[in-house]
ZAGU-675742 format. One record per residue (C-alpha): residue in three letters; chain; x negated, y negated, z. Coordinates in pm, whole numbers, plus 50000, padded with zeros to 5 digits. Each point is the difference from the previous one (the first is absolute). Layout:
N
<atom><type>ALA</type><mol>A</mol><c1>X</c1><c2>Y</c2><c3>Z</c3></atom>
...
end
This chain:
86
<atom><type>MET</type><mol>A</mol><c1>44467</c1><c2>51098</c2><c3>49025</c3></atom>
<atom><type>GLN</type><mol>A</mol><c1>50112</c1><c2>49818</c2><c3>50317</c3></atom>
<atom><type>THR</type><mol>A</mol><c1>50196</c1><c2>49745</c2><c3>49793</c3></atom>
<atom><type>ASN</type><mol>A</mol><c1>50181</c1><c2>50277</c2><c3>49819</c3></atom>
<atom><type>THR</type><mol>A</mol><c1>50102</c1><c2>50164</c2><c3>50330</c3></atom>
<atom><type>ASN</type><mol>A</mol><c1>50122</c1><c2>49669</c2><c3>50142</c3></atom>
<atom><type>GLU</type><mol>A</mol><c1>50201</c1><c2>49933</c2><c3>49683</c3></atom>
<atom><type>HIS</type><mol>A</mol><c1>50156</c1><c2>50343</c2><c3>50028</c3></atom>
<atom><type>LYS</type><mol>A</mol><c1>50095</c1><c2>49937</c2><c3>50366</c3></atom>
<atom><type>ILE</type><mol>A</mol><c1>50147</c1><c2>49660</c2><c3>49912</c3></atom>
<atom><type>ASN</type><mol>A</mol><c1>50198</c1><c2>50144</c2><c3>49710</c3></atom>
<atom><type>GLN</type><mol>A</mol><c1>50126</c1><c2>50281</c2><c3>50221</c3></atom>
<atom><type>SER</type><mol>A</mol><c1>50104</c1><c2>49750</c2><c3>50270</c3></atom>
<atom><type>VAL</type><mol>A</mol><c1>50181</c1><c2>49784</c2><c3>49744</c3></atom>
<atom><type>ASP</type><mol>A</mol><c1>50179</c1><c2>50307</c2><c3>49864</c3></atom>
<atom><type>ASN</type><mol>A</mol><c1>50105</c1><c2>50102</c2><c3>50353</c3></atom>
<atom><type>VAL</type><mol>A</mol><c1>50133</c1><c2>49650</c2><c3>50075</c3></atom>
<atom><type>ALA</type><mol>A</mol><c1>50186</c1><c2>49990</c2><c3>49667</c3></atom>
<atom><type>ALA</type><mol>A</mol><c1>50154</c1><c2>50342</c2><c3>50064</c3></atom>
<atom><type>GLY</type><mol>A</mol><c1>50108</c1><c2>49893</c2><c3>50349</c3></atom>
<atom><type>ALA</type><mol>A</mol><c1>50153</c1><c2>49679</c2><c3>49864</c3></atom>
<atom><type>HIS</type><mol>A</mol><c1>50181</c1><c2>50196</c2><c3>49730</c3></atom>
<atom><type>GLN</type><mol>A</mol><c1>50144</c1><c2>50237</c2><c3>50262</c3></atom>
<atom><type>ALA</type><mol>A</mol><c1>50112</c1><c2>49705</c2><c3>50213</c3></atom>
<atom><type>VAL</type><mol>A</mol><c1>50174</c1><c2>49839</c2><c3>49702</c3></atom>
<atom><type>ASP</type><mol>A</mol><c1>50169</c1><c2>50331</c2><c3>49917</c3></atom>
<atom><type>ARG</type><mol>A</mol><c1>50125</c1><c2>50037</c2><c3>50359</c3></atom>
<atom><type>ALA</type><mol>A</mol><c1>50129</c1><c2>49641</c2><c3>50004</c3></atom>
<atom><type>ALA</type><mol>A</mol><c1>50177</c1><c2>50048</c2><c3>49667</c3></atom>
<atom><type>SER</type><mol>A</mol><c1>50156</c1><c2>50322</c2><c3>50124</c3></atom>
<atom><type>ALA</type><mol>A</mol><c1>50122</c1><c2>49832</c2><c3>50320</c3></atom>
<atom><type>ALA</type><mol>A</mol><c1>50142</c1><c2>49708</c2><c3>49802</c3></atom>
<atom><type>ASN</type><mol>A</mol><c1>50176</c1><c2>50240</c2><c3>49765</c3></atom>
<atom><type>GLN</type><mol>A</mol><c1>50154</c1><c2>50191</c2><c3>50291</c3></atom>
<atom><type>ALA</type><mol>A</mol><c1>50114</c1><c2>49674</c2><c3>50161</c3></atom>
<atom><type>ALA</type><mol>A</mol><c1>50159</c1><c2>49885</c2><c3>49675</c3></atom>
<atom><type>GLU</type><mol>A</mol><c1>50185</c1><c2>50330</c2><c3>49963</c3></atom>
<atom><type>SER</type><mol>A</mol><c1>50122</c1><c2>49978</c2><c3>50359</c3></atom>
<atom><type>LEU</type><mol>A</mol><c1>50122</c1><c2>49643</c2><c3>49949</c3></atom>
<atom><type>SER</type><mol>A</mol><c1>50173</c1><c2>50103</c2><c3>49680</c3></atom>
<atom><type>ASP</type><mol>A</mol><c1>50179</c1><c2>50283</c2><c3>50181</c3></atom>
<atom><type>THR</type><mol>A</mol><c1>50098</c1><c2>49767</c2><c3>50285</c3></atom>
<atom><type>GLY</type><mol>A</mol><c1>50128</c1><c2>49741</c2><c3>49753</c3></atom>
<atom><type>HIS</type><mol>A</mol><c1>50208</c1><c2>50264</c2><c3>49825</c3></atom>
<atom><type>ASP</type><mol>A</mol><c1>50146</c1><c2>50116</c2><c3>50332</c3></atom>
<atom><type>MET</type><mol>A</mol><c1>50079</c1><c2>49641</c2><c3>50100</c3></atom>
<atom><type>LYS</type><mol>A</mol><c1>50173</c1><c2>49940</c2><c3>49666</c3></atom>
<atom><type>GLU</type><mol>A</mol><c1>50217</c1><c2>50309</c2><c3>50051</c3></atom>
<atom><type>THR</type><mol>A</mol><c1>50089</c1><c2>49883</c2><c3>50353</c3></atom>
<atom><type>GLN</type><mol>A</mol><c1>50089</c1><c2>49654</c2><c3>49869</c3></atom>
<atom><type>GLU</type><mol>A</mol><c1>50227</c1><c2>50150</c2><c3>49735</c3></atom>
<atom><type>LYS</type><mol>A</mol><c1>50176</c1><c2>50217</c2><c3>50260</c3></atom>
<atom><type>TRP</type><mol>A</mol><c1>50055</c1><c2>49704</c2><c3>50236</c3></atom>
<atom><type>LEU</type><mol>A</mol><c1>50126</c1><c2>49787</c2><c3>49714</c3></atom>
<atom><type>ALA</type><mol>A</mol><c1>50249</c1><c2>50270</c2><c3>49901</c3></atom>
<atom><type>VAL</type><mol>A</mol><c1>50124</c1><c2>50027</c2><c3>50361</c3></atom>
<atom><type>ALA</type><mol>A</mol><c1>50032</c1><c2>49622</c2><c3>50029</c3></atom>
<atom><type>ARG</type><mol>A</mol><c1>50182</c1><c2>49977</c2><c3>49667</c3></atom>
<atom><type>GLU</type><mol>A</mol><c1>50243</c1><c2>50273</c2><c3>50108</c3></atom>
<atom><type>TYR</type><mol>A</mol><c1>50062</c1><c2>49829</c2><c3>50335</c3></atom>
<atom><type>VAL</type><mol>A</mol><c1>50072</c1><c2>49665</c2><c3>49834</c3></atom>
<atom><type>GLN</type><mol>A</mol><c1>50242</c1><c2>50164</c2><c3>49756</c3></atom>
<atom><type>GLU</type><mol>A</mol><c1>50184</c1><c2>50178</c2><c3>50281</c3></atom>
<atom><type>ASN</type><mol>A</mol><c1>49993</c1><c2>49706</c2><c3>50249</c3></atom>
<atom><type>PRO</type><mol>A</mol><c1>49976</c1><c2>49671</c2><c3>49807</c3></atom>
<atom><type>ALA</type><mol>A</mol><c1>50140</c1><c2>49777</c2><c3>50276</c3></atom>
<atom><type>THR</type><mol>A</mol><c1>49772</c1><c2>50148</c2><c3>50267</c3></atom>
<atom><type>ALA</type><mol>A</mol><c1>49699</c1><c2>49976</c2><c3>49767</c3></atom>
<atom><type>LEU</type><mol>A</mol><c1>50079</c1><c2>49634</c2><c3>49931</c3></atom>
<atom><type>GLY</type><mol>A</mol><c1>50028</c1><c2>49931</c2><c3>50374</c3></atom>
<atom><type>ILE</type><mol>A</mol><c1>49667</c1><c2>50169</c2><c3>50067</c3></atom>
<atom><type>ALA</type><mol>A</mol><c1>49835</c1><c2>49800</c2><c3>49720</c3></atom>
<atom><type>LEU</type><mol>A</mol><c1>50141</c1><c2>49672</c2><c3>50131</c3></atom>
<atom><type>ALA</type><mol>A</mol><c1>49896</c1><c2>50075</c2><c3>50358</c3></atom>
<atom><type>GLY</type><mol>A</mol><c1>49653</c1><c2>50106</c2><c3>49888</c3></atom>
<atom><type>GLY</type><mol>A</mol><c1>49959</c1><c2>49686</c2><c3>49790</c3></atom>
<atom><type>TYR</type><mol>A</mol><c1>50113</c1><c2>49782</c2><c3>50290</c3></atom>
<atom><type>LEU</type><mol>A</mol><c1>49760</c1><c2>50165</c2><c3>50244</c3></atom>
<atom><type>LEU</type><mol>A</mol><c1>49713</c1><c2>49979</c2><c3>49753</c3></atom>
<atom><type>SER</type><mol>A</mol><c1>50067</c1><c2>49630</c2><c3>49939</c3></atom>
<atom><type>ARG</type><mol>A</mol><c1>50003</c1><c2>49936</c2><c3>50377</c3></atom>
<atom><type>LEU</type><mol>A</mol><c1>49670</c1><c2>50186</c2><c3>50044</c3></atom>
<atom><type>LEU</type><mol>A</mol><c1>49831</c1><c2>49815</c2><c3>49715</c3></atom>
<atom><type>ARG</type><mol>A</mol><c1>50134</c1><c2>49657</c2><c3>50082</c3></atom>
<atom><type>ALA</type><mol>A</mol><c1>49721</c1><c2>49758</c2><c3>50088</c3></atom>
<atom><type>ASP</type><mol>A</mol><c1>50156</c1><c2>49836</c2><c3>50308</c3></atom>
end
């Protein structure tokens, strides 16, 4: 009789631990899913921003080709000076 009661207590404890672990896994999966959705939304927003900036830059270069070329040359020169290993 005592063995049967102990077995029942052990089984109940194992079931409780398994249920708790299952709940923890569900919470972790839910949090990961929410994070993935948030990152997806952020990525979409960043892509839209990139496309807008690219359109503005393209329009500026078309309207001011000489100025755009000067800016590109100056930027390239400054970048080469910064990265030079002297």
